[in-house]
N, C-alpha and C positions, 0 to 999 in steps of 0.2 A: 108516836113513832112506829112506823111499819117498815120492816126490812124484808127483803126477798132473796131467795136463791133459785137455782134451777127448779127444784122440786118443792120448795117450802115458802111459806109466809110466816114471818115472826111478827106477831101483833100482841097488844096488851090482852090480858085475860079479862073476861066479862062473866058476871054471875050466871049468865045464860049458858056458860060452858060447864056448869057444875056437873051435869049428868055425864058428859063426856070425860071430864076430869076424874070423876069417881070410877068410871069404867076401867081406868088403867091404874090410878093411884090406890085403889083398894087391894091391889095385888101386893102381898108382903115381899115378893121377890123384887119389886120395884123400889119401895121405900126403905126397907131394912138395910140394904147395902150402903145406902146414902146416909143412914142415921136417923130416919124419921119413921113414925108409925104409919101403917096403912090407913087410908081413909075409911071410916066406918059407915058412912051413908052419903047420899047426895047432899043432904043438909050440911054434913061435915065438910064436904068439898066446897060447898058454897061459902061457908065460914072461912075456910082456908084461902079461897080466892080473895075474899074481902080483906083478910088480915095479913096474908103473906104474899100471895101471887099478884096483888095489885100494886106492889111497891115499884118505884121507878126502875126502869131498865130490866124489868122482868117480862118475859114474852111467852106466849103460847106457841108451841111448835105446830103449825098447821100444814097439813098436806094440801098442796094446790089441787091435787086430783079429786079430793073429797070435800075440801073446805072445812074439815074438822080437826080440832087439836088432838095430838097424840102424845104430847109431852110438854115439858117446860124447860126454859133456859133463861139465865139471867146474870146480871152483874150486881154484886153486893158491895156496898161501900161501907167503910169503917167497920169491917168485920174483925174477927180474931186475927186474920192474916193481913188484911189491907188497912194499915194504920194511917196512911196519908191521903190527902185529897186527890192526888194524881194516881192513885192505885185503886184496884178493885179485885174482887174474888169472883171467879167464874163457877157457876153451879148449873146442874142440869139433871133431868130424869126423862125417861122415855118409856112408853107403854111396851110391855113385853112382846106383843106380836110384831113389833117393828125393830126389834133388836137385830143386829147383824146386817143392816141395810145401808150403813153409812150416814144415817140421818143426823145423829148428834154431831159428828165431825163437820158435816155440811152446814148445820146451823151454827156451830161454834166458830167456824172460820169467818162467817159473815159478822157474827157478834164481836169477834176479836178485831176485825177490820173497823167496825163501828166504834169500838172502844178507843183504838189508837188514832184513827183518822178523824172521826166526827167529834168524839169527846176529848180528844187530845190527852189521853192518859199515858203514863210512862211505864206502868207495870201492871201485869195481871197475874194473880195468884190462883192456884187450883190445887185441890187436895183429894185424897181418897183414903179409905180405910183398908187396912190389911185384908187381903182376900178378895177385894173388889177388882178382879182382873179386867173386867170390861171397861171400867172407868180408867184404870191404869193404861190400857191400850189406847183409849181415846186421847188421853193427854200426851202419850208418846207420839201418836200419829199427828197431833196438832203441833208438835215441836216444843212442848214445855220441857224445861230443864229441872232435873231433880235438885232439891235444896236440902231437905233434912227429913228425919223420921223421929217421931215422938211416941214414947211409950205411955200407956195409961191415960189416953185422952178421954175425958168424960163425954159420953154420948147421952146427953140429958134426956132427950125425948124417949130413949129406950131404956134408960136407967142402967147403963153398963159402961165399961171402959174398953177401949180398943187401941190398936196401934195405928197412928195416922202418918201418912206420907204427904209431903208438901212439895209442889212443883211451882215453877215461875216462868214467865215470859216477859221480857222487856220490849219496849218499842224497837230498840236496835236489833234484838233477836228476830223480831217479826220482819223488819226491813231486810235483813240478810237472808232469811227464809224466802222472802218474796223475790229477791234478786236471783237467788239460786234456782228457784222454780222457773222463772222466765228465761234464765240462761239455758236451762235444760230444753225449754220449748224452742228457743232460738237454734240450738244445736240440732234438735230433731227436725225442724222445718228446713233448715239450711241443708242438712244431709239429704232430705227428700228431694229438694230442688236440684241438687248436684247430680243425683242419680236418675232424675226424670228423663224418660225416653218417650215411650208411647203409653205408659201405664197411668194415664190420667185419672181413671176411675179409682185406682188405689191411692193416688195422691189426694184425691178429693176427700178421703176419709180424715185428712188433717184439718178440715175446715174449722172444727171447734177450737183447735189449738191456735190456728192462725187468727181467728177472731179474738181469742183471749189475749194473744200477744199484741195485736193491733190496738185493742182497747187500753191495754197497759201503757203502750207507747204514747197514746194520745191523752193519757190521764195526768192529773197533778202528782200522782204517786211516782210516775216515771221521772217527772221533772225534779221532784224532791230527791229521789235516789241519785239522779245525775248530778245535781248541785252538791249533794253530800260527798259524792265521789270526787268532784272537782276540788272540794275543800279539804280533801284528805281525811275525811271522817269515817271511811270504811276500811275494814281490814285489808292489808296489802295482799294477802294470799287469796282474796276473793276473786273468782272469775267474773269479769265485768264486760264481756263482749256485748251484752244486752244494753249496757249503758253507753255504748258508742252510737251516737246519733246517726252517723252515716251508715253503719252496719245494719241497723234495724230498718232505717228508711229505704236503703237500697234493696234489702230482702223483700220488703212489702211491695215495693215498686215492681220488682221482678215477678212476684206472685200476681200482681195486677195484670201484667203483660200476659202471663200464662192464662189467666182467666179470660182475658179479651180474645186471646188466640184460640183457645180450646173450648170455651164455654164451661170450664170447671167452676165449681163453687156456686152454682146457680141457686138462687133463693128458693 
């Protein structure tokens, strides 16, 4: 399985990646916060690729720009947190030179989509050790909900005990996040259309959002959200304008007319 995002390719690890893996996983600042020892050699990385990183649903995070892996992300089944067949645990690490660029959230969003949509899982667990603020922020940004904290968690690879924090996301959580996201896009684009005068160049900057909304409206995910809403399975307080078939269709048709009239959104 190969997954893609705007900047990334998520693909299985290969032993030929050992040198690139060692380049980043040999840094103690990468492994220690996650609870594993820094890789000691290229041969060590090759062994870990074979024994750990080759497991199902484990992916190298590859930059499209270079074609080289800079980190790892994966779904672990039947772990300490994921007890049931329809659950998994999300884990990740990233080379230090690429911290702060939104790479892990971008990769994780696609892997979460894959878990819920393609693998039909119901729940994803994720955790971090006390003091790992970067991982905490990633999980908050992704929309994971805090579950509990455990004292004296054994970190076997490092021979120590830590405080562990556990977060979780259900398929329903993910669905509501998705609807809220596209509801925001709908409001943003609708507001721009209403204010449209002669500032077509400014309006054209919304092309990525319009494309994203259009793709969602034409996808099976929108149909699933629409049907769940019709069945009364979504929270009553949820804003649901984006689930109005006429509202989205009419807006996209209006944008199409603007494009034809002004030449905006040219490919």
